[in-house]
N, C-alpha and C positions, 0 to 999 in steps of 0.2 A: 815756281812755274810762272810763266807769263799768262796773261789772259788768253792770248792766241793759242798757246799750248793747251790750256784747259779746254778751250772750245774745240780744238782739233781732237783731243782725247774723247770728249763727250760725243762729238759727232761721229767718231769712229766706232762707237758702241752700236750693237744691233738695236733696231728701233724698239723692240720689246723691252730691252733693258732701259732705254731712255724714258719710256712711258711708265713702266710699272716697277722696276727693280727697287727703287727707293721707297716704295710704299710697303706697308705691312702685308706680308704674304697672306695673312688671314683675311685680308680685304680683297684679295685678287679676284674672286668671283664677283664681288660687288662692283669693282672697277671695270671688269669686262662687261658687266650688265649695263653700266653707264656708257661705255664707249661704243657698244654695238650700234645704237641708233645714230650716234655721231659719225661713225665710220660709214654707215649706209648713206647718210646725208651727204657726206663729202664725196663718196663714190658717185652718187647721182649728180652732184654738181659738176663733176668732171665729165661724166658721160653726156650730160645735156649741154655742155659748153658754158655753163654759168660761171665757171672759173677756168683760168688758163693754168696749165701745169708748167712747171719750171724744171728744166733738166737739173739733175743733182749737182753737177759741177758749177752751174750758174748760181744755184741756191747757196752753195758753200761760199762762193765768191762774194755774194751779197752779204752773208753773215760775217765773213772776214772783214769786209769794208766797214760794216756797221760797228764791229767790235774795235776796229782800229781808230775810230773817231774819238 
């Protein structure tokens, strides 16, 4: 597989699989405990305008350009 094919496959996975599936299932509760404050912080950053969201297609295009370099 090419790097672009691997990236396409990985990005095609559900977000939960990308974040947690490769970790030990026994640690799942611990991982969730760590991610909750981070998820809340990120949500608040978007809601208050501290960060700008990027449409999914634009984000994927940016990743593809970065991988192609």
